[in-house]
C-alpha positions in Angstrom: 68.9 30.0 89.1 71.6 31.5 86.9 71.8 35.2 86.1 70.8 36.3 82.6 74.2 38.2 82.2 77.4 38.7 84.1 79.6 41.5 83.0 83.2 41.0 84.2 86.8 41.9 83.7 86.4 45.7 83.9 86.6 48.7 86.1 83.1 49.7 87.3 82.4 53.4 87.7 79.2 53.1 89.7 78.3 56.9 90.1 76.5 55.8 93.3 76.2 58.2 96.3 79.8 57.4 97.3 81.1 57.5 93.7 82.5 54.1 94.2 84.9 52.8 91.6 85.4 49.0 91.6 88.5 47.6 89.9 88.0 44.0 88.6 84.3 44.2 89.3 81.3 42.2 88.1 77.7 43.2 87.5 75.1 40.5 87.6 71.8 41.1 85.7 68.5 39.3 86.2 65.2 40.2 84.4 66.5 43.5 83.1 67.7 44.7 86.5 71.0 44.9 88.3 71.2 42.1 90.9 74.8 42.4 92.1 77.6 44.9 91.8 80.8 43.9 93.5 84.6 43.3 93.3 85.8 39.8 92.8 89.0 38.2 93.8 91.2 36.8 91.0 90.8 33.2 92.3 87.0 33.5 92.7 85.0 31.7 90.0 82.3 33.8 88.4 78.6 33.2 89.3 76.5 31.1 87.1 75.0 32.9 84.1 73.3 32.3 80.8 75.8 34.7 79.1 79.0 36.3 80.1 80.2 39.7 78.7 83.9 40.3 78.9 84.7 44.0 79.3 88.3 43.3 78.3 89.7 45.5 81.0 87.6 48.5 79.9 85.3 50.9 81.9 81.8 49.7 82.8 79.6 52.7 83.5 75.9 53.8 83.6 74.3 54.6 80.4 74.4 58.3 79.7 71.3 60.4 80.0 70.7 63.3 77.5 68.3 65.7 79.1 67.5 67.8 76.1 67.0 66.7 72.5 64.8 67.4 69.5 65.2 63.9 67.9 63.7 64.4 64.4 66.0 67.4 63.9 68.7 65.1 62.8 67.1 65.8 59.4 68.3 69.4 59.7 71.9 68.7 60.8 74.1 71.3 59.1 71.2 72.9 57.3 71.6 76.4 58.7 74.9 76.9 60.5 76.6 80.1 61.6 73.5 82.2 62.1 72.0 84.1 65.0 69.3 82.2 66.9 66.4 84.4 65.7 67.4 84.2 62.1 68.2 80.5 62.4 64.8 79.7 63.9 62.5 82.0 62.1 64.0 82.0 58.6 65.2 78.4 58.3 64.0 76.0 61.0 60.4 77.0 61.3 59.9 77.1 57.5 61.7 73.7 57.1 59.5 72.1 59.8 56.3 73.4 58.2 57.3 71.9 54.9 59.2 68.7 55.7 58.1 67.5 59.1 55.4 64.7 58.9 54.9 61.3 60.4 57.2 59.6 57.9 60.1 62.0 58.2 59.7 62.2 62.0 60.0 58.4 62.3 63.2 58.2 60.2 64.8 61.2 61.8 64.1 59.8 65.2 65.5 56.4 64.4 68.7 58.1 63.1 68.9 60.0 66.4 68.5 56.8 68.4 71.2 55.1 66.5 73.6 58.0 66.9 72.9 58.1 70.7 72.9 54.4 71.5 76.2 53.7 69.6 77.8 56.6 71.5 76.6 55.4 74.9 73.4 57.3 75.6 70.7 55.0 76.8 68.1 57.6 77.9 67.0 60.9 76.4 64.6 63.7 77.2 62.9 65.0 74.0 60.6 67.8 73.1 59.1 68.1 69.6 56.0 68.0 67.4 54.2 64.8 66.3 55.6 63.3 69.4 53.4 60.2 69.1 55.4 59.3 66.0 58.6 60.0 67.9 57.5 57.7 70.7 56.6 54.9 68.3 60.1 55.1 66.8 62.0 55.3 70.1 59.9 52.4 71.5 60.6 50.3 68.4 64.3 51.0 68.8 64.4 49.9 72.5 65.8 53.1 74.1 64.5 54.6 77.3 63.1 58.2 77.0 61.0 61.0 78.4 59.2 62.4 75.4 57.4 65.7 75.4 54.7 66.8 73.0 55.5 70.3 71.8 53.2 73.1 72.6 53.5 76.5 70.8 51.0 79.3 69.9 51.6 78.9 66.2 50.4 76.4 63.7 52.8 73.4 64.1 53.2 69.9 62.5 50.3 67.8 63.7 48.6 70.8 65.3 47.5 73.2 62.6 45.1 75.0 65.0 47.1 76.4 68.0 43.9 76.4 70.0 44.3 72.6 70.1 47.9 72.6 71.3 47.3 71.7 75.0 44.5 69.3 74.3 46.7 67.5 71.8 49.5 67.2 74.4 47.1 65.9 77.0 45.7 63.2 74.7 49.3 62.2 73.8 50.3 61.9 77.5 47.2 59.9 78.4 47.9 57.4 75.6 51.6 56.9 76.4 51.1 56.5 80.1 49.5 53.2 79.3 51.6 52.0 76.4 55.3 51.4 77.3 57.5 51.0 80.3 60.4 52.5 78.4 58.6 55.7 77.3 57.6 58.3 79.8 55.4 61.0 78.2 55.8 64.7 79.0 54.6 68.2 77.9 57.1 70.6 76.3 56.2 74.3 76.0 58.5 75.9 73.5 59.4 79.2 75.3 57.7 81.8 77.5 57.6 84.2 74.4 56.1 81.7 71.9 53.4 80.5 74.4 50.9 82.8 76.0 50.2 83.0 79.7 47.0 81.0 79.1 48.9 78.3 77.2 51.7 78.1 79.8 49.3 77.8 82.8 47.0 75.3 81.0 49.9 73.1 79.9 51.4 73.1 83.4 48.0 72.3 84.9 47.6 69.3 82.6 51.2 68.2 83.5 50.3 68.4 87.2 47.0 66.6 86.7 48.7 63.7 84.9 51.9 63.7 87.0 54.4 64.3 84.1 57.4 66.4 83.5 56.8 70.0 82.2 59.7 71.2 79.9 60.4 74.7 78.6 63.3 76.6 76.9 63.9 79.7 79.1 66.5 82.5 79.6 68.4 81.3 76.5 69.3 84.7 75.0 70.0 88.2 76.1 67.3 89.4 73.7 64.8 87.2 75.5 65.8 88.5 78.9 65.7 92.1 77.7 62.3 91.6 76.1 60.8 90.4 79.4 62.4 93.1 81.4 60.9 95.6 79.0 57.4 94.1 78.5 56.8 92.5 82.0 59.3 94.4 84.2 60.7 91.0 85.3 63.0 88.3 84.1 61.7 85.2 82.3 62.3 83.0 85.4 60.4 85.5 87.6 57.6 85.5 85.0 57.3 81.7 85.0 57.4 81.7 88.8 54.6 84.3 88.9 52.5 82.0 86.6 53.1 79.1 89.0 54.7 76.8 86.6 58.0 76.2 88.5 58.1 73.2 90.8 60.0 69.9 91.2 58.5 68.5 88.0 59.7 71.4 85.8 62.7 71.1 83.5 64.2 74.4 82.5 66.3 74.2 79.4 69.4 76.5 78.8 69.1 79.0 81.7 71.9 81.2 80.5 70.8 84.7 81.3 70.1 84.4 85.0 70.6 86.7 87.9 71.1 85.7 91.5 67.4 86.1 92.3 66.5 83.8 89.4 68.8 81.1 90.8 67.3 81.5 94.2 63.8 81.1 92.7 64.8 77.9 90.8 66.4 76.4 93.9 63.5 77.3 96.1 61.0 75.8 93.7 63.2 72.7 93.3 63.0 73.0 89.6 65.6 71.3 87.4 67.9 72.5 84.6 69.2 71.0 81.3 72.6 72.5 80.4 73.4 72.5 76.7 76.9 74.1 76.4 77.7 73.2 72.8 74.4 74.5 71.4 74.7 77.6 73.6 78.1 78.2 72.2 77.3 77.5 68.5 74.3 79.9 68.6 76.3 82.4 70.6 73.6 82.5 73.2 76.1 82.9 76.1 77.6 80.9 78.9 75.4 79.6 81.8 76.5 80.5 85.4 76.8 76.7 85.9 79.2 76.5 88.8 76.9 78.9 90.8 73.9 76.9 89.9 75.6 73.7 91.1 76.3 75.4 94.5 72.6 76.0 94.9 72.0 72.2 94.8 69.8 72.3 91.7 69.6 69.1 89.8 71.4 69.8 86.5 71.7 67.4 83.6 73.6 67.7 80.4 71.9 67.9 77.1 73.0 68.1 73.5 70.0 70.0 72.1 69.0 69.0 68.6 71.3 68.3 65.7 70.3 71.5 64.0 72.2 73.5 66.6 74.9 71.2 67.9 75.5 69.3 65.4 75.8 65.9 67.1 74.3 63.9 70.0 77.6 62.7 71.5 77.4 63.2 75.3 81.1 62.3 75.8 81.9 65.4 73.7 79.4 67.4 75.7 81.0 66.4 79.0 84.4 67.4 77.8 83.0 70.8 76.6 81.1 71.5 79.8 84.1 70.9 82.0 86.5 73.0 79.9 84.1 75.8 79.0 83.3 76.7 82.6 86.9 76.4 83.8 87.8 78.9 81.1 84.9 81.3 81.7 85.6 81.4 85.5 89.4 81.2 85.2 89.2 78.5 87.8 90.6 75.0 86.9 88.9 73.4 89.9 85.3 74.1 88.9 83.3 71.5 87.1 85.6 68.7 88.0 85.3 65.3 86.2 83.2 63.6 88.8 80.7 66.5 88.9 80.4 66.6 85.1 80.0 62.8 84.9 77.2 63.0 87.4 75.5 65.6 85.2 75.5 63.1 82.4 74.2 60.2 84.5 72.7 60.3 88.0 72.0 64.1 88.2 70.6 64.0 84.7 68.3 61.2 85.7 67.2 63.2 88.8 66.5 66.2 86.6 64.0 64.2 84.5 62.6 62.2 87.4 64.1 58.8 86.7 66.9 58.6 89.3 65.2 55.8 91.2 65.5 53.6 88.1 68.7 54.7 86.2 71.8 56.9 86.3 74.0 54.7 88.5 75.1 51.1 88.7 73.4 49.9 91.9 71.4 46.8 92.9 67.8 47.0 92.0 68.2 49.6 89.2 67.6 49.0 85.6 70.4 47.4 83.7 71.2 50.4 81.5 75.0 49.8 81.1 77.8 51.0 78.8 81.2 49.5 78.3 84.0 51.7 77.1 86.9 50.1 75.2 90.0 51.5 76.8 92.5 49.5 74.8 93.3 52.5 72.6 96.3 54.8 72.5 94.3 57.9 73.6 93.0 56.0 76.7 96.3 54.6 78.0 97.3 54.7 80.8 94.4 55.1 83.2 94.9 56.7 86.6 91.4 58.1 87.3 88.6 56.5 85.2 86.2 59.4 85.8 88.7 61.8 84.3 89.2 59.5 81.3 85.5 59.4 80.7 85.2 63.2 80.7 88.5 64.4 79.1 89.7 61.5 76.9 87.0 59.1 75.9 84.8 59.6 72.8 81.4 58.2 71.9 83.3 56.1 69.3 85.1 54.3 72.1 81.8 52.6 73.3 81.9 48.9 72.6 78.7 47.5 74.2 75.4 49.0 75.3 72.6 47.5 77.3 69.1 48.9 78.1 67.0 47.2 80.7 69.1 44.0 80.2 68.7 44.0 76.4 71.9 44.3 74.4 71.5 46.9 71.7 75.2 47.4 70.8 77.8 44.6 70.7 81.4 45.3 69.7 80.4 48.7 68.4 77.7 47.4 66.1 74.0 47.9 66.3 71.9 44.8 66.8 68.5 44.1 65.4 68.3 47.5 63.7 69.2 48.1 60.0 71.4 51.2 60.2 71.9 51.2 56.4 68.2 51.5 55.8 67.9 54.3 58.3 70.7 56.3 56.6 69.3 55.6 53.1 65.8 56.8 54.1 67.1 60.0 55.8 69.2 60.8 52.8 66.1 60.5 50.6 64.2 62.9 52.8 67.2 65.3 53.0 67.4 65.4 49.2 64.1 67.4 49.3 65.3 69.9 52.0 67.0 73.0 50.7 69.0 75.1 53.1 69.7 78.8 52.7 72.3 79.8 50.2 75.8 80.3 51.5 
């Protein structure tokens, strides 16, 4: 029987355990999964297939994995820039959400985010937001893979006007989506340890454990947060969460900037995972994560963009470049966060951080065919000595030519298939016309 697809004529960056790079390689795909990954001799005829995809000498790599997003917040891209986090959040974002976030706006904002990600090579994301059922419907319709967390906060929120219902709403969402789609993995996302009470945090974590899903939370993002917990609880935010029993291998800690050595030891001991968001951290002046030290603890760390309101894009190629350079500069050590390490943080380590590394994150037999081709026939990508360095330091999201998720082609020659991008843009612009940002 022929394969469904054979991708050929490219350099395969597998990101497998040996970080194997295969020149002139082929990938054979059957029923949405990778059936063969191997080098071929020049005189060897290709295996039989229903369709051949010519990589044209480019780089064939795993789809990127964005470990932290707020997908509908594409609606707020550029709405309130150059502000401190507290001001940005309390005076602009929360009011805008209360007024403009509804099922319709969430759908179109999410579809725009999916389009932006898939065109730039991200095939999987991990999201946390409100009205997450509507987010999930949009992502599922689009055909991306995602871990999607229903937001939990102790304030009235879109879809949950009564905070007393926040955990119950999240539980009902998870129970529904565990049965609906193979592409969508539900999750529970608590906003922060200071916007959720002890009761909310422990109940949400208990439901996460009961249903076997990922528990997400922003934590240790700012110095003010750290100082608040030291003052009120005589412990760091990480120690506080550990005391509540919410840290384990199914916990994703987002940001983790203001950590001390004891915090890092706790995270490593509990086998919790981290989403590192360097561009958002820089833009909000939150600080610089002790990333190279966290890596040395063996913690699973994935890259994330955060939402478009604080980045302002969802391009993981740009995030990789920034992550590598920022930590070299902050440590005055050009050897830290080398290209291979950073690429893993956007692929296999990111998949591990959100619990999907058995299925995605590397190009290996038996894994899902989530595959990206980078067009390297461009001036800024010539010549190529080390493909992994090109991916991190030279390539851009706009260099992606083809994208496949579970064996389904979503992007061909840089163009979205089966999705009307013009309609998405028009609908988002209509919604944005009613959103007014703060005066400059």
